[in-house]
C-alpha positions as CSV (number, residue, x, y, z in Angstrom):
1,M,62.6,-33.7,81.2
2,N,66.5,-33.5,80.4
3,G,67.5,-34.9,83.8
4,K,71.0,-33.0,83.7
5,S,70.8,-31.1,87.0
6,S,71.3,-32.6,90.5
7,T,70.1,-29.6,92.2
8,L,67.5,-30.4,94.9
9,T,64.5,-27.9,94.9
10,N,62.7,-26.8,98.0
11,T,60.0,-29.4,97.4
12,A,62.3,-32.2,99.0
13,I,62.0,-32.2,102.7
14,V,65.3,-33.5,104.4
15,R,65.0,-34.8,107.9
16,N,67.9,-36.8,109.6
17,D,69.5,-37.1,106.3
18,G,66.5,-38.6,104.9
19,F,64.1,-37.5,102.1
20,H,60.5,-37.6,102.4
21,A,58.6,-37.7,99.1
22,D,54.9,-37.6,100.1
23,N,52.4,-39.6,98.1
24,D,54.9,-41.2,96.0
25,P,55.4,-45.1,96.6
26,D,57.5,-45.6,93.6
27,V,60.9,-44.1,94.8
28,G,62.1,-47.6,95.2
29,R,61.4,-48.5,91.6
30,R,63.2,-45.3,90.3
31,I,66.3,-46.2,92.6
32,R,66.4,-49.9,90.9
33,F,66.0,-48.1,87.3
34,L,69.2,-46.2,88.2
35,F,71.1,-49.1,90.0
36,E,70.4,-51.5,87.0
37,R,71.8,-48.9,84.5
38,L,74.9,-48.1,86.5
39,G,75.3,-51.8,87.3
40,G,75.4,-52.9,91.0
41,Q,79.2,-52.6,91.5
42,K,79.5,-49.0,90.2
43,A,76.1,-48.0,92.0
44,A,77.7,-49.4,95.3
45,V,81.1,-47.5,94.6
46,A,79.1,-44.2,93.7
47,T,76.9,-44.4,96.7
48,D,79.5,-45.8,99.1
49,K,76.9,-48.4,100.1
50,S,76.9,-52.1,99.9
51,I,75.0,-53.7,96.9
52,R,72.6,-55.3,99.6
53,S,72.0,-51.9,101.3
54,L,70.9,-50.5,97.9
55,Q,68.6,-53.3,97.2
56,R,66.6,-52.5,100.5
57,Y,65.4,-49.1,99.1
58,F,64.1,-51.2,96.0
59,S,61.3,-52.3,98.6
60,G,60.5,-49.1,100.2
61,A,63.3,-48.3,102.7
62,E,63.9,-44.7,102.8
63,P,67.1,-43.6,100.9
64,P,69.3,-41.0,102.9
65,A,69.9,-37.8,101.0
66,S,73.6,-39.0,100.3
67,V,72.4,-41.8,98.5
68,V,69.9,-39.8,96.2
69,K,72.4,-37.1,95.7
70,A,75.3,-39.8,94.6
71,L,72.9,-41.6,92.2
72,A,71.7,-38.4,90.6
73,K,75.4,-37.4,90.1
74,A,76.7,-40.6,88.7
75,T,73.7,-41.1,86.1
76,G,73.0,-37.4,85.3
77,V,69.3,-37.4,86.3
78,S,67.7,-34.9,88.8
79,A,67.4,-35.7,92.5
80,D,63.7,-34.4,92.0
81,W,63.2,-37.2,89.5
82,I,64.4,-40.0,92.0
83,L,61.8,-38.7,94.7
84,F,58.9,-37.4,92.8
85,G,59.0,-39.0,89.3
86,G,57.8,-37.3,85.9
87,D,59.0,-38.5,82.6
88,E,61.5,-41.2,82.6
89,P,64.8,-39.9,81.7
90,T,67.0,-41.1,78.9
91,L,70.3,-42.0,80.3
92,Q,73.4,-42.1,77.8
93,P,76.7,-43.6,78.3
94,S,79.6,-41.5,76.6
95,G,79.6,-41.0,73.1
96,N,78.2,-38.8,70.5
97,G,76.9,-38.9,66.8
98,S,76.0,-42.2,65.3
99,N,77.7,-44.2,68.2
100,Q,75.5,-42.7,71.0
101,F,73.5,-45.2,72.9
102,V,70.5,-45.0,75.1
103,Y,69.4,-47.3,77.8
104,V,66.0,-48.9,77.0
105,P,64.1,-50.3,79.9
106,K,63.1,-54.0,79.9
107,F,59.9,-55.5,81.4
108,D,58.4,-58.9,81.8
109,A,54.8,-59.2,80.0
110,V,53.8,-61.9,82.4
111,D,54.0,-59.3,85.4
112,A,52.7,-56.2,83.7
113,H,49.2,-56.9,84.8
114,R,48.4,-53.1,85.0
115,G,50.3,-51.8,82.0
116,I,54.1,-51.4,81.3
117,G,56.0,-49.9,83.8
118,N,53.0,-49.6,86.3
119,D,53.5,-52.7,88.6
120,N,57.2,-52.8,89.2
121,S,57.8,-55.4,86.5
122,Q,60.9,-53.8,85.1
123,S,63.7,-56.3,85.2
124,S,66.9,-54.8,83.5
125,A,67.9,-52.4,80.8
126,I,69.6,-52.9,77.5
127,A,71.7,-50.2,75.8
128,M,70.6,-49.7,71.9
129,R,72.0,-47.3,69.4
130,E,69.7,-44.1,69.2
131,S,70.4,-43.8,65.3
132,W,69.0,-47.3,65.0
133,L,65.8,-46.7,67.1
134,R,65.0,-43.5,65.1
135,G,65.8,-45.3,61.9
136,I,62.9,-47.8,62.7
137,G,60.7,-44.9,63.5
138,T,60.8,-45.0,67.3
139,D,61.7,-42.0,69.5
140,P,64.0,-43.5,72.0
141,K,62.2,-41.8,75.0
142,H,59.1,-43.9,74.1
143,A,60.9,-47.1,73.5
144,C,60.8,-50.1,75.9
145,L,61.5,-53.7,75.7
146,L,58.9,-56.5,76.6
147,A,59.9,-60.1,77.3
148,F,57.2,-62.1,75.4
149,S,55.5,-65.1,77.0
150,G,53.5,-67.9,75.4
151,D,53.0,-69.6,71.9
152,S,50.2,-67.4,70.7
153,M,52.3,-65.6,68.0
154,E,54.5,-68.7,67.0
155,P,56.3,-69.3,64.7
156,T,56.8,-65.2,64.4
157,I,57.4,-64.7,67.8
158,R,58.3,-67.2,70.5
159,D,58.1,-67.6,74.1
160,S,60.9,-65.5,75.8
161,D,61.6,-63.3,72.7
162,L,62.3,-59.7,73.2
163,L,59.8,-57.3,71.8
164,L,61.0,-53.5,71.2
165,V,57.7,-51.5,71.8
166,D,57.0,-47.9,70.5
167,R,54.8,-46.7,73.7
168,S,54.0,-43.4,71.7
169,V,51.5,-45.3,69.6
170,Q,48.1,-45.2,71.5
171,Q,45.6,-46.3,69.1
172,I,45.5,-48.5,66.2
173,V,46.4,-46.8,63.3
174,D,47.4,-49.6,60.7
175,H,47.7,-53.3,60.2
176,G,50.7,-54.5,62.6
177,I,51.6,-56.2,66.0
178,Y,50.4,-54.3,68.8
179,V,50.6,-54.9,72.9
180,L,47.1,-54.5,74.2
181,L,45.9,-54.5,78.0
182,V,42.7,-56.3,78.4
183,G,41.0,-57.1,81.7
184,G,44.4,-57.2,83.5
185,R,46.2,-59.4,80.8
186,M,49.0,-58.3,78.6
187,L,48.2,-59.4,75.1
188,V,50.4,-59.4,71.8
189,K,48.3,-59.4,68.8
190,R,48.5,-59.0,65.1
191,V,45.7,-56.1,64.7
192,Q,43.8,-55.2,61.6
193,L,41.6,-52.1,61.5
194,R,38.4,-52.3,59.5
195,H,36.7,-49.3,57.8
196,D,33.8,-49.3,60.3
197,G,36.1,-49.0,63.4
198,S,36.0,-52.7,64.3
199,L,39.2,-54.8,65.0
200,V,40.3,-58.2,63.9
201,L,42.7,-59.8,66.5
202,R,45.0,-62.5,65.0
203,N,47.5,-64.9,66.5
204,D,50.0,-66.4,64.3
205,N,49.8,-69.5,65.9
206,P,46.7,-71.3,63.9
207,A,45.8,-73.1,67.0
208,Y,44.1,-70.0,68.4
209,E,40.9,-68.4,67.1
210,I,40.5,-65.3,65.4
211,E,38.7,-62.7,67.5
212,T,36.6,-59.8,66.2
213,V,36.1,-56.6,68.4
214,S,33.2,-54.2,67.7
215,A,34.1,-50.5,67.1
216,V,32.3,-49.8,70.6
217,D,34.5,-52.3,72.4
218,A,37.7,-51.4,70.3
219,S,37.3,-47.8,71.6
220,R,37.5,-49.2,75.3
221,L,41.1,-51.1,74.6
222,I,44.2,-49.8,76.2
223,I,46.9,-49.8,73.5
224,E,50.3,-50.1,75.4
225,G,52.1,-49.7,72.0
226,R,53.0,-51.0,68.7
227,V,55.9,-53.7,68.3
228,R,58.8,-52.4,66.1
229,W,61.0,-55.2,66.2
230,F,61.7,-58.5,68.1
231,G,64.9,-60.6,68.7
232,R,65.7,-63.9,70.3
233,T,68.9,-65.7,71.6
234,V,69.9,-68.9,69.7
């Protein structure tokens, strides 16, 4: 989805200047997604609404047509995407060539019990240079940032470090650090693939035990992505 048109299709039903997106509980999440990328003040100016009014839509209040249209115009996505979802758009500030940036969504690992982006755990977004993302082998549209929690990967990765995750990787293909969803828990592990299809899960912190997953159980693991980079504040 290129998200460049703000034209509304006839799939949107308008009543009393409100949009009704049947069977889609995530309209508020997408409005928050755009709100955070624009910044609260810019979003308020673009929609002629107060920041507090816009924040009401995050939790399910029905947005009027004027707000949906204004957000679509200000961000360059389609109003259909705001209402009905689909592939998450790549929103770009002005710029071109090697100076072009994309906004990468940021999530909190501690809240992502049902998988990255599936439980409203997005907290913000960070602009990153597109050429840099591609240079480390990550397509920007599949990139996300994950706020790590815990000490299992110390000293390599520490509590509150920011992980860049390539979500296009949905199976273990080589030795590396992966994000796994196991029993409603988000885990970050160094994973080794054995020739028989089994996996060895290691924590860089020696206080944690090494785990071995059989080939049968490995086929049931949900791979959220591969960690391509991490960073921290000092």
